[in-house]
C-alpha positions as CSV (number, residue, x, y, z in Angstrom):
1,M,60.0,69.9,120.1
2,A,57.8,72.2,118.1
3,A,58.3,75.9,118.4
4,K,55.6,77.7,120.4
5,K,53.3,79.9,118.3
6,R,53.3,83.6,119.0
7,D,50.1,85.6,119.5
8,L,48.8,87.9,116.7
9,L,45.9,90.3,117.1
10,I,44.2,91.4,113.9
11,L,41.8,94.4,114.0
12,I,39.1,94.2,111.3
13,P,37.1,97.4,111.7
14,D,35.2,97.6,108.4
15,G,34.2,95.9,105.1
16,T,37.6,96.7,103.5
17,G,39.4,94.7,106.2
18,I,37.0,91.9,105.7
19,K,37.5,91.8,101.9
20,N,41.3,92.2,102.1
21,Y,42.1,89.8,104.9
22,L,39.2,87.5,105.8
23,M,38.1,86.6,102.3
24,S,41.7,85.9,101.2
25,D,44.0,83.1,102.4
26,F,45.9,85.5,104.7
27,I,44.1,84.3,107.8
28,K,44.5,80.6,106.9
29,K,48.3,81.1,106.4
30,A,48.7,83.2,109.5
31,S,46.8,80.6,111.6
32,T,49.6,78.1,110.8
33,Q,52.2,80.4,112.4
34,F,50.3,82.3,115.1
35,N,47.7,82.0,117.7
36,L,45.1,84.4,116.2
37,T,42.8,86.8,117.8
38,L,40.4,88.7,115.5
39,A,38.9,91.9,116.9
40,H,35.7,92.8,114.9
41,N,32.0,93.3,115.0
42,F,30.9,91.4,111.9
43,T,27.9,89.1,111.8
44,N,27.9,85.3,112.2
45,E,27.1,85.0,108.5
46,I,30.4,86.8,107.6
47,A,32.2,84.7,110.2
48,S,31.1,81.6,108.4
49,E,32.8,82.9,105.2
50,I,36.2,83.1,106.8
51,A,38.7,80.6,105.5
52,V,39.6,79.5,109.0
53,N,37.6,77.3,111.3
54,P,36.2,79.4,114.3
55,E,37.9,77.1,116.7
56,E,41.3,78.2,115.3
57,Y,41.1,81.8,116.4
58,N,39.9,83.8,119.4
59,K,37.2,86.4,118.9
60,V,37.0,89.9,120.5
61,N,34.0,92.0,119.7
62,I,34.5,95.7,119.1
63,P,31.7,98.2,119.3
64,P,30.3,99.3,115.9
65,Y,31.5,102.7,114.6
66,N,28.8,105.2,113.7
67,E,30.3,108.1,111.9
68,P,28.5,111.4,112.4
69,I,27.2,112.9,109.1
70,K,29.2,116.1,109.6
71,L,32.5,114.1,110.1
72,K,31.7,111.9,107.1
73,F,31.1,115.0,105.0
74,Y,34.5,116.5,105.9
75,R,36.3,113.2,105.4
76,E,34.8,112.8,101.9
77,A,35.5,116.4,101.1
78,I,39.1,116.0,102.0
79,A,39.4,112.8,99.9
80,N,37.8,114.6,97.0
81,A,40.1,117.6,97.3
82,R,43.2,115.3,97.4
83,L,42.0,113.5,94.2
84,H,41.3,116.8,92.5
85,Y,44.7,118.3,93.6
86,N,46.7,115.3,92.6
87,A,45.0,114.8,89.3
88,R,47.1,117.6,87.8
């Protein structure tokens, strides 16, 4: 008797997640061991690039994240300050 696959939820919130997980063989390998659910808001064109057949995973749409300009400014300033501080 084959072992039952466990469930695995993978949250793909942005382009970095798409590049690091979906465009690699990670999803294909994980689909052999887990019942996959991908939570994302990417387009159908990107979905067609995934290394796994759409029938092999469940899809959960998440709302798009729109970062306010002020918050983006502070986030980028903090990142720049860390780079400058740690460059010493």
